[in-house]
N, C-alpha and C positions, 0 to 999 in steps of 0.2 A: 404577673405575667413573665417578668424578667427571670424570676426564679424557675418557673416552669420551662422556659426556653433553655436555661442553663442545664437543668436536669435532663432535658431531651438531648442536648448536645453531648452530655457525658455518658449517654446510654449506648454509644457506638452504633446507633441505628440510623444516624444521619450523616450524609456525605457533605463535606465542606470544600469549597473551592481551593483552599490552601492545601488540600490533600491530593490534588489531581495527579501528582507524580508518585503517589504511594499506593495506588490501587493494585489489586492482585491480578495483574495481567501478564501473561508470558509474552515476551518480545524477542526480536532478533536485532542486534545492533545494526544500524545503517552503515557504519564504517566512516561516518562523518561526525566528528565530535560535536560541532555546533548543532547539527540537526538532531542528534541523539538527545541533547539537552532540551530540545524543544518538543520532542515527541513524548507522549505519555509512557511512563516507565522506561524512558530512554531507548526507544527502539520501535521498529515496525511491529504492529500487533500480530501475534501468533493467533491463528483462529479468528482472523478478522480481515476486513476489506480495507485496502488503501486505494483511493482513487487518485489518478494523476491526470489532470486536465491540462491540455497544452494547445498552443496555437499552430505549431508546425512541427514536423519531424526533425529530429537531430539537434534539439536544443538542450539535451542533457537528460531526457526522460529515462533512458536506459542506464546512463552512468550512475544515477542515483541508486540503482538497485544492485550494481555489480558486486560490491563488497559482500552484501548479504547473500547474493546468489552463489558466490564462490564458496562460502561456508555451508550453505544448504546443499550444494552439490557433493559435499563429503558424506552426506547421508545416503542410505540405501534407497531412498524414495526418489521419485521423478520430479523434474521441473518441466512443466508443460506450458507451451506457448500456443495460444488459441487465436487464430486470425491475425497474426502480425502483418503490418503493411509491407514489410520486407523480410526476406530470409535472414535469420540471425547470422552475424559475421563470426564464424567459428574461430578463426585465428585471434580475433579481438577478445572473444570470450575466454579463450585459453590464456591469453596474455594477462588477463585479470584474475586468473585462478579458478575459472569455472570449468568443472569436469564436463565436457560436452557429451560424454557417453550417457549422462543423466538427463540430457535435454531432448524433449520430444516436441515437434512442431505439428500442429493440426490446423488445417485450412478448410473449415466448413464453407459450403457454398452460400448458405442463407444466414442472415443475422439471427433468426430464431434458432438455427442449428448451433451457432456460436454460443448463444446464451445457454442452451441445453448442455453443450459440451463442457463449458466452464463449470456449471453446477455439478455435473456428474463427476468431473475431475476433483473438484473441491471436497465433496463428501465421500469420495472413494477411500480415503485414508492412505492411498499409495503415493500421494504427492507431497513434497515438502513446500512447493510453491506453484501457483498457477498464475500466468500472465495472460490477460485477455484484452483484446481491442474491440470495443463496442461503439457503434455510432449512436445508439439510443438505449436508454435504460430507465424504466419507470420505477416508482418507489416500491411497488409490489415485487418486482423482479429483484431489486436491490436487496430487499429483506430476505428473499429466497437465497440469494448468494451469500449474504452474511451468515445465515443459519447453516448453509452448506459448509462454509469455511470453519465454523465452530465445530460442526459434526466431524469433519475430517482433520481437525487440528492442523490447518494448513494456512500458510500465508497466501494472500491473493492481492494482485495488483491489477487494477482495471484502468485502461487508458481510454480517455474519452475526449471529445472535442471541447475546447475551452468555452464555447458558447452555451454549453449545458451546465455551467457552474451554478446557475440559479435554480436548477431542479433539485427537489428534495432527494436525500440519499441516506441510506442506513450505514454507510461506510464509517469505520472508526476514525479514519484519517482522510482528509481531502486536501490535495495540493494543486495549485495552479502554477504552471511554468510559463515564463515569458522570455522572448529573445533577449540576449544580453549584448551590450555594446562591446564587452570584452570577451574574446574567444576562450578565456581561461576561467570563466566562472559560469555558474548556473544560477539563474534568478528564479525565485519561487515565492509564493504566498502560501501560508498554511491557513486554508479557509476553514478547516474543521479539524480539531484534535480532541478526542473524547475527554471531557473534563477540563479543558483549557480554552482560553480565549484565542481567537484568530491572531495570526501574525502576518504582517505585510512587509513588502520590500526587503526580503532576505536574500542572501546569496552565499554560496559556498564554492570553493575552487573545484574545477573539473579534475578528473583523474588524469594522470600522465599516460 
């Protein structure tokens, strides 16, 4: 049996846990060295969903994305925000290198319309990133969005309430953010990272 297992491992048809950082996935660097070391292939998944679950607004949920958004805004494609709780702060985006001429904000009236808008934007091929705020998302809808992101070769960030962290999700990466006692850092847990074990009680410095 041991010889058969060894032959199977040598066949390159089996994925091993030690290989989780060497899968063939396109990524965009997060801009935070520590976080990149913890993410599969050292970055946000291209053509994949990243879920950000958080307790309250303003605890670093957007700061995590700014370095990547700044680079993505150099492309000819759009960065679409769907149903954000607040209007994006244009001067703050510009301060961190985001070309706001590439940013489009869409505010659907219904939750079902938000989900449809996110899906259409993801699979359109005309977006480099789609940011969406959803109060609810079942597994079937999560799978649809994951497939749409793959089809459009697009980064997608979904912001959801922290209390939904126990729900099943097709996202490649799931993060939970918690308020920090220090105003200079972002506290997070990596609940899911494709191919790797969860990581808890992590923190990185906020951007200046």
